[in-house]
GUNU-670077 format. One line per 10 residues: number of its first residue (from 1); their letters; for each residue x, y, z negated of C-alpha. Coordinates in Angstrom, 1 decimal. Each point is the difference from the previous one (the first is absolute). Layout:
REM GUNU-670077
NUM	A	X Y Z  ... $
REM end
This chain:
REM GUNU-670077
1	MEEKKLDLNS	-23.6 -0.4 22.1  -0.1 -1.7 -3.6  3.4 -2.3 1.1  2.0 3.2 0.4  -0.7 1.2 -3.1  2.7 -0.5 -2.7  -1.2 -2.3 -2.4  1.3 0.3 -3.9  2.2 -3.1 0.5  1.5 1.6 3.1 $
11	IIGFVLIFGI	1.0 2.9 -1.9  1.0 -2.0 -2.9  2.6 -1.4 2.7  1.1 3.7 1.4  0.9 1.0 -3.7  1.8 -3.4 -0.5  2.1 0.7 3.2  0.8 3.7 -0.5  0.5 -0.2 -3.8  2.8 -3.0 0.6 $
21	LIWIMYQNQP	1.6 2.5 2.4  0.1 2.9 -2.2  1.4 -2.5 -2.6  2.8 -0.9 2.2  0.7 3.6 0.6  0.1 1.1 -3.4  1.5 -3.1 -1.7  3.4 1.7 0.1  -0.9 2.8 -2.0  1.9 0.1 -3.0 $
31	SEKEIAAEKA	-1.8 -0.7 -3.4  0.6 1.3 -3.0  2.2 -2.9 -1.0  2.1 0.5 2.9  0.2 3.8 -0.7  1.4 -0.8 -3.2  2.2 -2.8 1.6  1.4 2.2 2.2  0.8 2.6 -2.9  1.7 -3.0 -1.9 $
41	KKELVAKQEA	1.9 -0.6 3.1  1.4 3.7 -0.1  1.0 -0.2 -3.5  1.6 -3.0 0.4  2.3 1.5 3.1  0.7 2.9 -2.3  1.0 -2.4 -2.7  2.2 -1.9 2.5  1.6 3.0 1.2  0.8 1.4 -3.8 $
51	QAKADKAKTA	0.9 -3.4 -1.2  2.5 -0.2 3.3  1.6 3.4 -1.2  0.5 -1.1 -3.4  1.6 -3.1 1.4  2.1 2.0 2.2  1.1 2.1 -2.7  0.8 -3.0 -2.2  2.0 -2.0 2.3  2.1 3.3 1.0 $
61	ALPAVAVTPG	1.3 -0.4 -3.7  1.3 -3.1 0.9  3.5 -0.4 1.5  0.3 0.1 3.5  4.0 -0.9 0.1  1.1 -3.4 -1.6  1.4 0.4 -3.6  3.5 -1.8 -0.7  -0.9 -3.2 -1.5  1.1 -0.6 -3.4 $
71	DTLQLAQLQK	-0.2 3.7 -0.7  -1.5 -0.4 -3.2  -0.9 3.9 -0.8  -1.9 0.3 3.4  -1.6 -3.2 -0.7  -1.0 0.9 -3.5  -1.8 3.1 1.5  -1.9 -1.8 3.0  -1.1 -2.4 -2.6  -1.9 2.8 -1.5 $
81	TLGGFAYSAT	-2.3 0.2 2.8  0.6 -3.6 1.8  0.5 -2.1 -3.1  1.1 -3.3 0.9  -0.2 0.6 3.4  2.8 2.9 -0.2  2.6 -2.6 1.2  -2.1 -0.1 3.6  1.1 3.7 0.1  3.4 -0.3 -0.4 $
91	LPSAKESFTT	0.5 -2.1 3.6  0.7 1.0 3.0  -3.1 -0.9 1.5  -1.7 2.6 -2.4  -0.6 2.3 3.4  -2.6 0.8 2.5  0.8 -3.2 2.6  -1.8 -2.4 1.8  0.6 -3.3 1.4  -2.0 -1.5 2.9 $
101	IENEKLRLKI	-0.9 -3.4 1.2  -1.4 -1.0 3.1  -1.5 -3.1 2.5  -1.5 0.0 3.1  -3.2 1.2 -1.5  0.7 2.2 -3.1  2.5 2.6 -1.3  -0.2 0.8 -3.6  2.2 2.8 -1.5  0.3 -0.4 -3.8 $
111	ANKGGYIVEA	1.1 2.7 -2.3  2.8 -0.3 -3.0  -2.5 2.6 -1.7  -2.7 -2.0 -1.2  1.0 -3.3 1.9  -3.3 -0.3 2.5  -1.0 0.2 3.4  0.3 4.0 1.1  -0.5 -1.3 3.9  -1.8 -2.9 1.4 $
121	TLKGFEKFRK	0.0 0.7 3.9  -1.7 -3.0 2.0  2.0 -0.5 3.6  -2.4 -0.2 3.1  -2.6 1.8 -1.0  -1.1 3.5 0.4  -1.9 2.7 -1.4  -3.0 1.6 1.6  0.1 -1.1 3.6  2.3 -2.2 1.8 $
131	GSGQLVELIK	3.2 1.7 1.5  0.0 2.6 -2.8  3.5 -0.6 -1.2  -0.9 0.0 -3.5  0.5 -3.6 -1.8  -2.6 -1.0 -2.9  1.5 1.0 -3.0  -2.1 -1.2 -3.1  2.5 1.3 -2.4  1.9 3.5 0.6 $
141	NNNSNLNLQL	0.5 3.2 -2.0  -0.8 -0.9 -3.2  -3.8 -1.1 0.3  0.6 -3.2 -1.8  2.0 -1.0 -3.5  0.3 -2.9 -1.8  0.6 0.8 -3.6  0.4 -2.2 -3.1  -0.7 2.2 -3.8  2.8 -1.6 -2.0 $
151	LTTDNRTLNS	-1.1 0.2 -3.6  3.6 -0.3 -1.9  0.5 -1.3 -3.7  0.7 3.3 -0.9  -3.4 1.8 0.8  1.1 1.5 3.3  -2.1 -0.3 3.2  2.3 -0.2 3.3  -1.6 -0.2 3.3  2.3 -2.1 2.7 $
161	KDLFFEPTLE	-0.5 2.3 2.5  2.0 2.5 -1.5  2.9 -2.3 -0.8  3.0 -1.1 2.2  0.0 -3.4 1.3  3.2 -1.9 1.6  -0.3 -1.4 3.2  1.8 -3.3 0.9  -0.8 -1.2 3.3  1.1 -3.4 1.6 $
171	KVGADQVLSM	-0.9 -2.9 2.5  -1.2 -3.0 -1.1  -0.3 -2.4 2.8  -1.9 2.0 2.7  -2.0 1.9 -3.0  0.9 3.9 -1.3  0.2 0.3 -3.5  0.1 3.3 -1.6  0.5 -0.1 -4.2  -1.0 3.1 -1.2 $
181	RLKAGANEFL	0.6 0.2 -3.8  -0.7 2.6 -2.6  2.9 -0.8 -2.6  0.0 0.3 -3.7  3.5 -1.7 -0.3  1.9 -1.8 2.1  -1.9 -3.2 0.0  -2.9 1.5 -1.2  -2.6 1.3 2.3  -3.3 0.2 2.1 $
191	EYKYILKPND	-0.1 -1.4 3.7  -1.9 0.7 2.6  0.8 -2.7 2.9  -0.9 0.7 3.5  0.5 -3.0 2.1  -0.7 0.6 4.1  -0.4 -3.0 2.0  0.9 0.2 4.0  -3.3 0.8 1.9  -2.2 0.2 -2.4 $
201	YLVGFDIRSQ	-2.3 2.6 -1.7  0.1 -1.4 -3.3  2.9 1.1 -2.9  0.6 -1.9 -2.7  -0.2 1.9 -3.3  1.1 -0.8 -3.6  -0.1 1.9 -3.0  2.1 -1.1 -3.0  1.9 1.1 -3.0  3.2 -1.5 -1.5 $
211	GLNRVLNAAK	1.0 0.8 -3.6  -2.2 3.0 -0.4  -1.7 -1.6 -3.3  2.2 2.6 -1.9  -1.1 3.0 2.0  -3.8 -0.8 1.3  -2.9 -0.1 -2.7  -1.3 -3.5 0.9  -2.8 0.7 -1.8  -2.1 1.2 2.7 $
221	PLDLQWDLKT	-0.1 -1.3 3.5  1.6 2.8 2.5  -2.4 1.8 2.3  1.0 -0.3 3.6  -1.5 2.8 2.3  -0.1 0.1 3.5  -1.3 3.1 2.1  -0.4 0.4 3.7  -1.7 3.0 1.9  -0.7 -1.6 3.1 $
231	YRNEKSVSYE	0.8 1.6 3.4  -2.1 0.4 3.1  1.2 -2.2 2.6  -3.1 -0.3 2.6  -1.5 2.8 2.3  -3.4 0.2 -2.0  0.6 0.9 -3.5  -4.1 -0.9 -1.1  0.7 -3.2 2.0  3.0 -0.9 -1.9 $
241	NRYAEIYYEH	-1.1 1.7 -3.4  -3.3 -2.4 0.1  2.3 -2.9 0.0  2.5 0.9 -2.7  -0.5 -1.7 -2.9  1.4 -1.7 -3.1  -0.2 -3.9 0.3  0.8 -2.4 -3.0  0.0 -3.7 -0.8  -1.3 -1.4 -3.5 $
251	EDGKINYAGL	-1.0 -2.5 -1.8  1.7 -3.0 1.7  -0.8 1.3 3.7  -3.1 2.2 -0.3  0.6 3.2 2.7  -1.5 3.2 -1.2  0.3 3.9 1.0  0.1 3.1 -2.2  -2.7 1.9 1.9  0.1 2.9 2.7 $
261	GKHEEETVEK	-1.3 2.7 -1.8  1.5 3.4 -0.5  1.8 -1.1 -3.5  -0.1 -3.5 -1.0  1.4 -1.8 -3.0  -0.2 -3.3 -1.3  1.7 -3.0 -2.1  0.0 -3.0 0.3  1.7 -3.3 -1.3  2.5 -3.0 1.2 $
271	VSFIAYKQHF	1.0 1.9 3.3  2.7 -2.1 2.5  0.2 2.8 2.4  -0.9 3.4 0.8  -0.4 1.7 3.5  0.0 3.6 1.0  -1.9 -0.7 3.1  0.0 2.4 3.0  -1.9 -0.4 3.3  2.6 -1.8 1.8 $
281	FTSILVTDKP	2.7 -0.4 -2.3  0.1 -1.0 -3.5  3.2 0.1 -3.2  -0.9 -3.1 -2.5  1.8 -0.5 -3.3  -0.4 -4.0 -0.9  1.0 -1.7 -3.3  0.7 -4.0 -0.9  -0.9 1.0 -3.3  -4.0 2.0 -0.2 $
291	FTTTKLESVN	-0.2 3.2 -1.6  -2.2 -0.2 -2.9  -1.3 3.6 0.3  0.1 2.3 2.9  -1.5 3.4 0.3  -0.8 1.3 3.7  -0.8 3.4 1.1  -0.9 1.2 3.6  0.1 3.6 0.6  -1.6 1.1 3.5 $
301	LVNDEKIDTV	2.3 3.1 1.2  -2.1 0.3 3.3  -1.9 3.2 -0.7  -0.9 1.1 3.3  0.3 -3.1 2.5  -0.3 2.3 3.2  3.6 1.4 -0.7  3.3 -1.2 0.5  0.7 -1.7 -3.3  3.1 -1.4 -1.1 $
311	FTKQFKANVP	-1.1 -2.2 -2.9  -2.9 -2.2 -0.4  -0.1 -1.7 -3.1  1.8 -0.2 -3.6  0.2 -3.0 -1.3  1.4 -0.9 -3.6  0.7 -2.9 -2.3  1.0 -0.5 -3.2  0.8 -3.7 -1.3  1.7 -1.5 -3.0 $
321	LAFSNGEIDY	3.5 -2.0 0.0  -0.1 -2.4 -2.8  2.9 -0.9 -1.7  1.2 -3.4 -0.7  2.6 -0.9 -2.6  0.9 3.3 -0.1  0.8 0.8 4.0  -2.2 0.6 2.7  -0.1 -2.5 3.2  -2.4 0.5 2.9 $
331	KMQWYFGPAD	0.6 -1.3 3.5  -1.9 2.0 2.2  -0.4 0.8 3.6  -0.9 3.3 2.4  -1.7 -0.1 3.4  0.4 2.9 2.1  -1.3 -0.9 3.3  -3.2 -0.3 2.5  -3.1 -0.6 -1.3  -0.9 -2.7 2.4 $
341	YKLLKTYDKN	-2.1 -3.0 -1.0  2.1 -2.7 2.1  3.7 1.3 -1.5  -1.2 0.3 -3.6  -1.9 -3.4 0.0  3.4 -1.3 0.9  1.5 1.0 -3.4  -2.7 -2.3 -2.0  -0.5 2.2 -2.7  -3.5 1.3 1.0 $
351	FQKIIPLGWG	1.4 2.9 1.3  -2.3 -0.1 3.0  -3.4 0.3 -2.4  1.0 3.9 -0.3  -1.2 0.1 3.8  -3.7 0.9 0.1  -1.6 -2.7 2.1  -3.4 0.2 -2.0  -1.6 -2.0 -2.7  -1.9 -3.3 0.2 $
361	IFGWINKLIF	-1.2 -0.9 3.3  1.6 2.8 1.5  3.3 -0.5 -1.2  0.1 -3.9 1.1  -1.3 1.1 3.6  3.0 2.2 0.3  2.4 -2.4 -1.5  -1.2 -3.0 1.7  -1.0 1.3 3.2  0.8 3.7 0.9 $
371	VPLFGFLSST	3.7 -0.2 -1.3  0.8 -3.2 1.7  -1.7 0.7 3.3  1.3 3.5 0.5  3.9 -1.4 -1.2  -0.6 -2.6 2.8  -0.9 2.5 2.8  2.4 2.7 -1.0  3.4 -1.7 -1.0  -0.5 -3.6 1.1 $
381	LGLSLGIAII	-1.3 0.9 3.7  1.9 3.8 -0.2  -2.8 1.8 1.3  -0.3 3.6 -0.4  -1.9 1.1 -2.9  -2.7 1.7 1.7  -0.4 -3.1 2.3  0.2 -2.2 -3.0  -3.0 2.0 -1.8  -2.3 0.0 3.3 $
391	IFTIIIKLAM	0.9 -4.1 0.2  -0.7 -0.5 -3.7  -3.3 2.1 0.6  -1.2 -2.4 2.7  0.6 -3.3 -1.6  -1.6 1.3 -3.6  -3.3 1.1 2.4  0.0 -3.0 2.0  0.2 -2.3 -3.2  -2.7 1.9 -1.5 $
401	SPITYKSFLS	-2.4 0.2 3.3  -1.8 -3.4 -1.0  -1.2 2.2 -2.7  -0.7 2.8 2.0  -2.1 -2.4 2.1  -1.9 -1.2 -2.9  -0.9 3.6 -1.2  -1.3 0.8 3.8  -1.9 -2.9 0.3  -1.9 0.5 -3.6 $
411	QAKMKVLRPD	-0.5 3.5 1.5  -1.5 -1.1 3.0  -2.3 -2.3 -1.8  -1.4 2.3 -2.4  -0.3 2.5 3.3  -2.5 -2.8 1.3  -1.7 -0.2 -3.1  -0.6 3.9 -0.2  -3.4 0.1 1.6  -1.4 -3.0 -2.4 $
421	IAELGEKFKK	1.2 1.9 -2.5  -1.5 3.2 0.8  -3.2 -1.5 0.4  -0.1 -1.6 -3.3  0.8 3.5 -1.7  -3.1 1.5 1.9  -2.1 -3.1 -0.6  1.0 0.0 -4.0  0.4 3.9 -0.3  -1.6 0.3 -3.0 $
431	DPMKKQQETM	1.4 -3.0 -1.9  3.5 0.0 0.1  0.6 -3.4 -1.9  -2.1 -1.7 2.1  2.2 1.7 3.0  3.2 -1.5 -1.7  -1.1 -3.1 -0.7  -1.2 -0.5 3.8  3.5 1.5 1.4  1.6 -2.5 -2.2 $
441	KLYNKAGVNP	-2.6 -2.8 1.7  0.9 1.3 3.6  3.9 0.2 -0.5  -0.5 -3.9 -1.7  -2.0 -1.4 2.9  2.2 1.8 2.7  3.4 -1.3 -1.5  1.1 3.4 -0.6  2.2 1.2 -2.9  -0.4 3.6 -0.4 $
451	MAGCIPALIQ	3.5 0.0 -2.4  1.7 -1.7 3.1  1.5 3.2 1.2  1.1 1.4 -2.8  2.2 -3.3 -1.4  1.9 0.8 3.1  0.9 3.5 -0.4  1.0 -0.5 -3.7  2.5 -2.7 1.1  1.7 2.5 2.5 $
461	LPFMYASFQF	0.2 2.5 -3.0  2.9 -1.2 -1.8  2.2 -0.3 3.1  -0.8 3.8 0.6  1.0 1.1 -3.4  3.2 -2.2 0.2  0.9 1.7 3.3  0.0 3.0 -2.1  2.5 -1.3 -2.4  2.1 -1.6 2.5 $
471	FPAAFELRQK	0.9 2.8 2.0  0.8 2.5 -2.3  2.4 -2.4 -1.9  1.4 -1.4 3.2  4.0 1.0 0.2  0.4 -1.2 3.4  -1.8 3.0 1.4  2.3 2.5 -1.9  1.6 2.5 3.1  -1.3 -2.6 2.7 $
481	GFLWADDLSS	-1.8 1.8 3.0  -2.6 -0.7 2.4  -1.3 1.8 2.8  -0.2 3.6 -1.6  0.3 -0.9 -3.2  3.7 0.3 -1.5  -0.5 -1.7 -3.3  -2.8 -2.4 -0.4  0.0 0.1 -3.8  -0.8 3.6 0.0 $
491	FDSVVKLPFN	-2.5 2.1 1.8  0.3 0.6 3.9  0.1 3.7 0.3  -0.7 1.2 3.7  -1.1 3.5 -1.3  1.4 2.3 -2.8  -2.7 2.4 -1.3  1.1 3.5 -1.0  -2.2 -0.4 -3.0  -1.5 -2.6 -2.4 $
501	IPLYGDHISL	-3.3 -1.7 -0.2  -1.2 -1.4 -3.0  -0.3 -3.5 0.1  1.5 0.0 3.4  3.3 1.3 -0.3  2.3 2.1 2.4  0.3 -2.0 2.6  -1.9 -2.3 2.3  0.5 -3.6 0.6  -1.0 -1.9 3.2 $
511	FPILAAIAIF	-0.3 -3.6 -1.0  -3.0 1.0 -2.5  -1.7 1.6 2.5  -0.2 -2.7 2.1  -1.1 -2.2 -2.9  -2.8 2.4 -0.3  -1.3 0.0 3.2  0.3 -3.8 0.1  -2.1 -0.1 -3.5  -2.6 2.1 1.6 $
521	FYMKMTSGDQ	-0.4 -2.1 3.2  -0.1 -3.2 -1.9  -2.6 1.5 -2.5  -1.9 1.3 3.0  -0.2 -3.2 1.8  -1.0 -2.0 -3.5  -2.2 2.5 -1.3  -3.0 -0.5 2.2  0.2 -4.0 -0.2  0.0 0.4 -3.9 $
531	QMAAPQQEGM	-2.9 2.4 -0.2  -1.9 -2.3 2.4  1.0 -2.9 -2.0  -0.7 1.1 -3.6  -3.4 1.6 -0.3  -0.6 2.3 -3.0  -1.0 -1.5 -3.2  -2.8 1.4 -2.6  1.8 1.9 -2.5  3.6 0.1 1.9 $
541	PDMAKMMKIM	1.8 2.8 2.0  -0.7 0.5 3.4  3.1 -1.8 1.2  -0.5 1.0 3.5  0.7 3.8 -0.9  2.8 -0.9 -2.2  1.8 -1.7 2.7  -0.6 3.3 2.4  1.8 1.9 -3.0  3.0 -2.3 -0.5 $
551	IYVSPLMMLI	0.6 -0.2 4.0  1.4 3.4 -0.5  1.3 -0.3 -3.6  1.9 -3.0 0.5  2.6 1.9 2.9  -0.1 3.1 -2.1  1.2 -1.9 -2.8  2.6 -2.0 1.9  1.2 3.5 1.6  0.6 1.3 -3.5 $
561	FFNSYGAGLS	1.3 -2.7 -1.9  2.3 -1.6 2.3  1.3 3.4 1.2  3.1 -0.3 -2.2  0.3 -3.9 -0.6  2.3 -2.1 2.0  -0.6 -0.4 3.9  0.8 -3.9 -0.4  -3.6 0.2 -1.7  -1.8 2.1 2.3 $
571	LYNFISNLIT	1.2 -1.6 2.8  -0.9 -3.7 -1.4  -3.6 1.6 -0.5  -0.5 1.4 3.3  1.3 -3.4 1.6  -2.6 -1.8 -2.5  -3.0 1.9 0.9  1.0 0.0 4.0  0.0 -4.1 -0.3  -3.0 0.1 -1.7 $
581	IGIMFVIKNY	-2.0 2.0 2.5  1.5 -2.3 2.2  -1.2 -3.4 -1.6  -3.5 1.6 -0.8  -0.4 0.9 3.5  1.1 -3.7 1.3  -2.2 -1.3 -2.8  -3.3 2.4 0.7  0.5 -0.7 3.7  0.9 -3.4 1.0 $
591	IVDSEKIHAQ	0.0 -2.4 -3.1  -3.5 0.8 -2.2  -3.1 -0.3 2.2  -2.5 1.8 -1.5  -2.7 -2.1 2.2  1.6 -3.2 -1.3  -0.1 1.1 -3.7  -3.8 1.5 0.2  -1.0 -3.6 1.7  2.0 -1.8 -2.8 $
601	IQENKQREPK	-1.8 2.2 -2.8  -3.5 -0.5 1.9  0.5 -3.9 -0.2  1.3 0.3 -3.4  -3.2 2.0 -1.3  -2.2 -3.4 1.4  1.7 -2.2 -2.3  -0.6 -0.9 -3.7  1.9 2.9 -2.1  3.0 -0.7 -1.6 $
611	KPSKFQQRLQ	0.3 -0.7 -3.7  0.9 3.6 -1.2  3.6 -0.2 -1.5  0.8 1.0 -3.4  1.4 3.4 1.2  -3.7 0.8 1.7  -1.9 -1.3 -3.1  2.3 2.1 -2.5  -0.9 3.0 2.5  -4.1 -0.8 0.3 $
621	EVMEQQEAAK	0.5 -0.1 -4.1  1.6 3.4 -0.4  -2.1 1.5 2.5  -3.4 -1.1 -1.7  1.7 1.0 -3.2  0.5 3.6 1.5  -3.5 0.0 1.1  -1.7 -0.9 -3.5  2.4 2.9 -1.5  -1.5 2.2 2.6 $
631	AQNKKK	-3.0 -1.3 -0.6  -0.3 0.7 -3.9  2.0 3.2 0.8  -3.2 1.3 1.7  -2.6 -1.4 -2.7  2.1 2.0 -2.5 $
REM end
């Protein structure tokens, strides 16, 4: 009867497990800081709308029709509002007009007003689902603008986005070169130059001035403002929003990001590129002359992740463009295209580092093993993506099978020793210190390392974590189907629910269910051996009872958290657990012989005990110190 009672350690274990579950369930509840950030975001949106109305009213006052060049009276009137840039309003290009340049990959539409890109369409990629007929448009309907704040020598502040540029399009070899000039005279201008090469996502972008030292105040740098409100492009808005963030390169090669909160702001120095990354697509501004100081801002626009949201994030960057000899001269480039690790790496500009493959050893596993292996299976061999995931999983698990064998062998040895350990526990029931010493001697004589089962498990953990980073970042999975899943990069919904279940969602995905079942049977299969192998230690929680809880908790967590994750990751986990079950079955029934292990241990026990390792000596010292401290406390 005494064994069936819950001791204090078991209660602590139960409380710990359910405490973790409660924390997971409520961690997404808004804090006071998040509420304040949400309020600030609403105020920011209201301010932006008011500013947009003011800009529109201001722009309405500008001439919509060109003024005859040389008309000194009208030019004088325009100079009252536009100063030195009144000349630009007298040109035939001073009207709402656009110039389109395109290649096999990309179509860009540039406006006369402001001289910046108002549409960026990616050819060959569809929004939401395959066959939707809607191309991915990173820029459209005024979701983005590029503006230079122009401080003039006559104390005016003008915005380039409100002024008219003169376009000139020409072919230079196979390249299309579009010059957009904001003119202060026939040979005095601010120029945006776009250079589009064939079959490329990278667009040359130069900003320079000529003869504007009498017009612009060169005492302060020009403020370049780049804003982008990112459109939703994927099936799951919550999943897409999780991977939408600002990345930047600074200080000669360091890559960082601006955070994923409701409202994040950051100021950094020596920035060489800024990337507005969405889940599978990205817009990047890269410069050959690092920006001295860059202010970045990210606002989460998804208030309710369960509704059909149009936008995910609002990104903003403010960078200074320094004058050199009274003029501006920056050579930059735009990248509008897929957030594909292999493609970004071909540009040799560190773009691939914006793909979140994990830090430290997890990142190295992905870069050196997962990315090349999966690329070989899917691209070189031309396998379908679902089959590639299955073969990829088999290769990884077979490579890890020696480690699985070592772990199971250690459990088998501990299981053989369990009766001897129980006997020592009964013999030295009233002397825990003596019990620990005799147990360590037994391990030493039998040639068994109690930690040998933990080390193989720890070696496998980095590979498991690396997979959680790799599959959500794998661009090649986007809109690729397998079995009932029409998109391996998103959830594989088989039932649409008429209601929303908190934490779970409004649909049922099948691959997470299969993965949860596999985890259940795997833990059911191994928990008995683990309980037999690891007798309860004095002062430690009852691991047998903890394992019984985890048998049911782990599958439940798989169901909850993977229901809205990409089907590719759930498929990988399902196949991985199936293979592990098979490997464990083979090892248990055909490789590890318990009788031989028992005989070997008995033979080892007859030999002279080996000298304890440094680890065992240290462990013994720690236990002695703990027992001495307990004894001292009892005396007190």
